[in-house]
C-alpha positions in Angstrom: 75.4 169.4 16.7 73.1 168.7 13.8 72.9 171.4 11.1 69.5 172.8 10.2 68.4 172.1 6.6 68.0 175.4 4.9 68.1 176.7 1.3 71.4 178.0 0.3 71.2 181.7 -0.7 73.9 181.0 -3.3 71.8 178.3 -4.8 68.8 180.6 -5.0 70.9 183.3 -6.6 72.3 180.8 -9.1 68.8 179.6 -9.9 67.7 183.1 -10.7 70.8 183.9 -12.8 70.3 180.6 -14.7 66.7 181.5 -15.3 67.7 184.9 -16.8 70.4 183.2 -19.0 67.9 180.6 -20.2 65.3 183.2 -21.1 68.0 185.0 -23.2 69.1 181.8 -24.9 65.5 180.6 -25.7 64.7 184.1 -26.9 67.6 184.3 -29.3 67.1 180.8 -30.6 63.4 181.3 -31.2 63.9 184.7 -32.7 66.4 183.2 -35.2 63.9 180.4 -36.1 61.1 182.9 -36.7 63.4 184.9 -39.1 64.4 181.7 -40.9 60.7 180.6 -41.3 59.8 184.1 -42.6 62.5 183.6 -45.3 61.4 180.0 -46.0 57.9 181.2 -46.7 59.1 183.3 -49.6 60.9 180.2 -51.0 57.8 178.1 -50.5 55.5 180.6 -52.2 57.8 180.7 -55.2 57.9 176.9 -55.2 54.1 176.9 -55.2 54.0 179.5 -57.9 56.1 177.4 -60.2 54.7 174.0 -59.4 53.8 171.8 -62.3 50.6 170.1 -61.0 48.1 169.9 -58.2 50.0 167.2 -56.3 53.2 169.3 -56.2 51.1 172.3 -55.0 49.6 170.1 -52.3 53.1 169.1 -51.1 54.2 172.7 -51.0 51.0 173.6 -49.1 51.9 171.0 -46.5 55.4 172.4 -46.2 53.9 175.9 -45.7 51.6 174.6 -42.9 54.5 172.9 -41.1 56.6 176.1 -41.5 53.8 178.3 -40.1 53.2 176.0 -37.1 57.0 176.0 -36.3 57.1 179.7 -36.7 54.1 180.1 -34.3 55.6 178.0 -31.6 58.8 180.0 -31.8 57.1 183.3 -32.0 55.2 182.4 -28.8 58.6 181.6 -27.1 59.9 185.0 -28.2 56.9 186.8 -26.8 57.1 184.7 -23.6 60.7 185.8 -22.9 60.7 189.2 -24.6 60.0 191.4 -21.5 62.6 189.7 -19.4 65.2 189.9 -22.1 64.4 193.6 -22.8 64.5 194.4 -19.1 68.0 193.0 -18.6 69.2 194.5 -21.9 68.7 198.0 -20.4 72.2 199.2 -19.3 71.0 200.0 -15.7 69.4 196.5 -15.3 72.4 194.8 -17.0 74.6 196.4 -14.3 72.4 195.0 -11.6 72.6 191.6 -13.1 76.4 191.8 -13.2 76.4 192.9 -9.5 74.2 189.9 -8.6 76.8 187.7 -10.4 79.5 189.2 -8.2 77.3 188.8 -5.1 76.9 185.1 -6.0 80.7 184.7 -6.0 81.1 186.3 -2.6 78.1 184.3 -1.3 79.6 181.0 -2.4 82.9 181.9 -0.8 81.2 182.7 2.5 79.0 179.5 2.4 82.1 177.5 1.6 83.8 178.9 4.7 80.7 178.3 6.9 80.4 174.7 5.7 84.1 173.9 6.2 85.7 172.3 9.2 86.3 175.2 11.6 88.3 175.4 14.8 88.5 178.1 17.4 91.8 179.7 18.0 92.0 181.7 21.2 92.7 185.3 20.7 94.2 185.9 24.2 96.8 183.7 25.8 95.6 180.5 27.3 92.1 180.2 28.8 91.8 180.1 32.5 95.0 182.0 33.2 94.6 184.5 35.9 96.3 187.8 35.5 
């Protein structure tokens, strides 16, 4: 008998959990970069303030532009993931996420059983025996 192709519920749960984990990781990384670029701006402004000539000021201006662009890209990433991260940082929702992780473990175990080689073991004596 040919098995019907269907999406595995465990794979779908895993995909969702990976999505949430990726949102959190991207958010944290981007948030850290934004903070670093904010601190870098102060260094660059001081560098510009104490530059000796126009060429040096222009080089610093270019560094500032690059820094601001990098900051903008990462700030957009923070904003894109912020609602999801905040939602799952709420204790009630974090508990739901943990319960989904537990569900995934149980679901994998069940699917593993269903996909394994199974045999039928009679529950009552031998078949066809008249009593």
